C-alpha positions as CSV (number, residue, x, y, z in Angstrom):
1,M,-51.1,-11.6,-25.2
2,H,-47.7,-13.2,-26.0
3,I,-44.8,-10.9,-26.2
4,M,-41.5,-11.9,-27.8
5,E,-38.6,-11.9,-25.4
6,T,-35.8,-9.3,-25.6
7,I,-32.4,-10.7,-26.4
8,K,-30.2,-9.4,-23.5
9,L,-27.0,-8.1,-25.1
10,H,-25.6,-7.1,-21.8
11,H,-25.0,-10.8,-21.1
12,L,-23.5,-11.6,-24.5
13,H,-21.5,-8.3,-24.8
14,P,-21.2,-6.8,-21.3
15,F,-19.3,-3.7,-22.3
16,L,-21.3,-2.8,-25.4
17,L,-23.3,0.4,-24.8
18,S,-25.4,0.7,-27.9
19,N,-27.2,-1.4,-30.4
20,E,-29.6,-1.4,-33.3
21,A,-33.0,-2.9,-32.6
22,E,-36.7,-3.2,-33.7
23,V,-39.8,-2.3,-31.7
24,I,-41.8,-5.5,-31.1
25,H,-44.4,-4.3,-28.6
26,I,-45.6,-1.1,-27.0
27,D,-47.4,-1.0,-23.6
28,Q,-48.8,2.4,-22.7
29,I,-47.9,1.9,-19.0
30,R,-44.9,-0.3,-19.0
31,G,-43.1,1.0,-22.0
32,L,-41.3,0.0,-25.2
33,V,-40.2,-3.6,-25.9
34,L,-37.3,-4.2,-28.4
35,D,-36.2,-7.4,-30.0
36,Q,-32.7,-6.9,-28.5
37,S,-31.1,-4.4,-26.1
38,V,-27.9,-3.6,-24.3
39,A,-30.0,-2.0,-21.5
40,Y,-29.9,-3.9,-18.2
41,A,-33.4,-4.4,-16.7
42,E,-33.6,-4.0,-12.9
43,S,-32.8,-7.4,-11.3
44,G,-30.9,-8.8,-8.4
45,G,-31.0,-5.5,-6.6
46,Q,-29.3,-3.6,-9.4
47,L,-31.2,-0.6,-10.8
48,G,-32.2,-0.7,-14.4
49,D,-30.3,1.3,-17.0
50,Q,-31.3,4.7,-18.3
51,G,-30.3,6.1,-21.7
52,K,-31.7,7.2,-25.1
53,I,-33.5,5.7,-28.0
54,S,-33.0,7.3,-31.4
55,F,-34.8,6.8,-34.7
56,K,-35.1,8.4,-38.1
57,N,-37.7,11.2,-38.3
58,G,-37.8,12.2,-41.9
59,N,-34.3,13.4,-42.9
60,T,-33.2,13.9,-39.3
61,N,-32.5,11.7,-36.2
62,K,-34.7,12.1,-33.2
63,E,-33.4,11.1,-29.8
64,L,-35.7,10.4,-26.8
65,P,-34.7,9.5,-23.2
66,F,-35.8,6.4,-21.3
67,H,-35.7,6.7,-17.5
68,D,-35.8,3.1,-16.4
69,T,-35.6,-0.5,-17.7
70,Q,-37.7,-3.3,-16.2
71,K,-38.3,-7.0,-16.8
72,G,-41.6,-8.4,-17.9
73,E,-43.1,-11.8,-17.4
74,G,-41.3,-14.9,-18.7
75,R,-40.6,-18.5,-17.9
76,L,-39.7,-19.3,-14.3
77,L,-36.4,-21.1,-14.2
78,L,-36.2,-23.8,-11.5
79,L,-32.8,-25.5,-11.1
80,K,-31.4,-27.3,-8.0
81,D,-28.2,-25.3,-8.0
82,F,-29.5,-21.9,-8.9
83,P,-32.1,-19.4,-7.4
84,A,-35.5,-19.2,-9.1
85,I,-35.4,-16.4,-11.7
86,P,-37.6,-15.4,-14.7
87,V,-36.0,-16.0,-18.1
88,Q,-37.0,-15.4,-21.7
89,T,-38.5,-12.1,-20.6
90,P,-39.3,-8.9,-22.5
91,T,-37.3,-5.8,-21.4
92,Y,-39.5,-2.7,-21.0
93,H,-37.8,0.6,-21.7
94,Q,-39.8,3.2,-19.8
95,L,-40.4,6.6,-21.5
96,S,-42.8,9.5,-20.8
97,P,-46.3,9.0,-22.4
98,E,-45.5,11.9,-24.8
99,H,-42.3,10.3,-26.0
100,L,-43.8,6.8,-26.1
101,S,-46.3,8.0,-28.6
102,K,-43.5,8.6,-31.2
103,F,-42.9,4.8,-31.6
104,Y,-44.7,2.0,-33.5
105,V,-44.3,-1.7,-33.8
106,G,-41.7,-2.6,-36.5
107,Q,-39.8,0.6,-36.2
108,K,-36.0,0.5,-36.4
109,V,-34.3,2.3,-33.5
110,K,-30.9,2.5,-31.7
111,V,-30.5,2.1,-28.0
112,Q,-27.8,4.0,-26.2
113,V,-27.1,3.3,-22.5
114,D,-26.0,6.2,-20.1
115,F,-22.4,5.2,-19.8
116,Q,-21.5,7.0,-16.6
117,R,-24.5,5.6,-14.7
118,R,-23.8,2.1,-16.1
119,L,-20.2,2.3,-15.0
120,L,-21.1,3.3,-11.5
121,L,-23.6,0.6,-11.2
122,T,-21.0,-1.9,-12.5
123,I,-18.5,-0.8,-9.9
124,S,-21.2,-1.0,-7.1
125,H,-22.2,-4.5,-8.2
126,S,-18.6,-5.8,-8.4
127,G,-17.7,-4.1,-5.1
128,I,-20.6,-5.5,-3.1
129,H,-19.5,-9.0,-4.1
130,L,-16.1,-8.3,-2.5
131,V,-17.9,-7.0,0.6
132,L,-19.8,-10.3,0.8
133,M,-16.6,-12.3,0.3
134,G,-15.1,-10.4,3.3
135,L,-18.1,-11.1,5.4
136,E,-18.1,-14.8,4.6
137,A,-14.4,-14.9,5.4
138,K,-15.4,-14.1,9.0
139,Y,-18.9,-15.7,9.0
140,P,-19.0,-18.7,6.5
141,G,-22.5,-19.4,5.1
142,L,-23.7,-15.8,5.6
143,Y,-24.7,-15.8,1.9
144,S,-27.8,-17.9,2.7
145,A,-29.0,-15.2,5.2
146,I,-29.2,-12.4,2.6
147,R,-32.7,-11.0,2.6
148,G,-32.2,-7.8,0.6
149,C,-29.8,-6.1,-1.8
150,S,-29.7,-2.7,-3.3
151,I,-27.2,-1.6,-6.0
152,K,-27.2,2.0,-6.9
153,P,-24.7,4.3,-8.7
154,E,-23.5,5.7,-5.4
155,G,-22.9,2.4,-3.7
156,A,-24.6,-0.8,-2.6
157,R,-25.9,-2.6,0.5
158,L,-26.8,-6.1,1.7
159,D,-29.4,-6.9,4.4
160,F,-29.1,-10.1,6.4
161,S,-31.5,-12.1,8.6
162,T,-29.1,-13.0,11.4
163,D,-28.7,-12.8,15.1
164,Q,-25.0,-12.1,14.5
165,K,-24.7,-8.3,15.2
166,F,-21.9,-6.9,13.1
167,T,-19.2,-5.1,15.1
168,D,-16.8,-2.2,14.4
169,E,-14.1,-4.8,14.2
170,D,-16.1,-6.7,11.5
171,V,-16.4,-3.4,9.5
172,C,-12.7,-2.8,9.7
173,F,-11.9,-6.4,8.7
174,V,-14.2,-6.3,5.6
175,Q,-13.0,-2.9,4.5
176,D,-9.4,-4.0,4.7
177,F,-10.3,-7.2,2.9
178,V,-12.0,-5.4,0.1
179,Q,-9.2,-2.8,-0.2
180,N,-6.6,-5.5,-0.4
181,Q,-8.4,-7.3,-3.2
182,I,-8.5,-4.0,-5.1
183,L,-4.8,-3.4,-4.6
184,L,-4.1,-6.9,-5.8
185,N,-6.1,-6.1,-9.0
186,K,-7.7,-9.6,-8.9
187,Q,-9.5,-10.9,-12.0
188,M,-13.2,-11.5,-11.9
189,F,-15.2,-13.8,-14.2
190,V,-18.7,-14.5,-15.2
191,Y,-19.9,-17.7,-16.9
192,Q,-23.2,-19.3,-17.9
193,H,-24.9,-22.2,-16.2
194,A,-24.5,-25.4,-18.3
195,A,-28.3,-25.9,-18.4
196,E,-29.5,-22.3,-19.0
197,P,-27.9,-19.5,-21.0
198,E,-29.7,-16.8,-18.9
199,A,-28.4,-18.1,-15.6
200,W,-25.0,-16.7,-14.8
201,F,-22.3,-17.1,-12.1
202,W,-19.7,-14.6,-10.8
203,Q,-16.3,-15.9,-9.7
204,M,-13.2,-14.5,-8.1
205,D,-10.5,-17.0,-7.0
206,D,-12.5,-20.0,-5.7
207,Y,-15.5,-17.9,-4.6
208,I,-18.6,-18.5,-6.8
209,I,-22.1,-17.1,-6.5
210,P,-25.1,-16.9,-8.8
211,C,-25.3,-13.5,-10.4
212,G,-26.4,-12.1,-13.8
213,G,-25.6,-8.4,-13.1
214,C,-23.1,-6.0,-14.5
215,H,-19.5,-6.6,-13.4
216,L,-15.9,-5.4,-14.0
217,T,-13.1,-7.7,-15.1
218,E,-10.6,-6.6,-12.5
219,T,-10.9,-5.3,-9.0
220,G,-8.4,-2.5,-9.5
221,Y,-10.9,-0.2,-11.2
222,I,-13.0,0.1,-8.0
223,G,-10.8,2.6,-6.2
224,T,-11.1,3.4,-2.5
225,V,-14.0,2.0,-0.5
226,S,-15.8,2.8,2.7
227,V,-17.8,0.1,4.5
228,K,-20.5,0.8,7.1
229,K,-22.9,-1.2,9.3
230,K,-26.4,-0.6,10.5
231,S,-28.7,-2.7,12.8
232,L,-32.2,-2.9,11.5
233,G,-33.5,-4.7,14.5
234,R,-32.6,-7.7,16.7
235,S,-32.3,-10.1,13.7
236,M,-31.7,-7.9,10.7
237,Q,-28.3,-6.4,9.9
238,R,-27.1,-4.2,7.1
239,I,-23.7,-3.8,5.5
240,S,-23.2,-1.0,2.9
241,F,-20.3,0.4,1.0
242,T,-19.4,3.4,-1.1
243,F,-16.4,4.1,-3.3
244,K,-14.3,6.9,-4.8
245,D,-11.2,7.4,-6.9
246,Y,-12.4,4.7,-9.3
247,Q,-10.8,4.2,-12.7
248,I,-12.6,4.1,-16.0
249,P,-12.0,0.9,-18.0
250,E,-10.9,1.3,-21.6
251,F,-12.9,-1.6,-22.9
252,Y,-16.4,-0.1,-23.1
253,E,-17.8,0.0,-26.6
254,I,-20.0,2.9,-27.7
């Protein structure tokens, strides 16, 4: 069965937290598909958004929570200068079976993303890019050794397939590097691939990597960071970071 894709408003309007939408498909296991949504579906290691979906129920508004957001199947994008990713996908908003039964195809609804959780995920995602920059300042080309990534509200981590065992000196170097970029309040940018509107790059200074996640516009919002290392075996190494004392950007739109 063909399912229309969800227009991903988090790409077009990254700091918009709510939008009007229409239900275009309901899957009893995977959830609710809307024609457009600000909710970020889990991808690239970043957890999917949570929030609420509201609709008219007679003369009153009813508001129901969704606990996760996942991508469905789409077209596999294959470009020489970009990782293979699915595009033109539906976004499934996952609700409890009881709540899912309240919706029908063609229904007009409003999506509202959990702001605090999205903010923390955005800080985590931006911060882990700075961590990677610091690592590559010491070990150029380490990006190609990434084998895992996890981006959560409380922080993020990267796993590398490498025989280079990270040292305490490496951790201090990376933490100092990241903190310095934060103190300098560097600008960060995202832009689309020329051949595909759903393929995005992240850039700071002359450092560019493929990434379509949620990001801040300046490093200064991140606050104070703590970087740690962990050996996962002879050829697998992990670097993680957490943050505190972050600032809330004023540009988010409810």
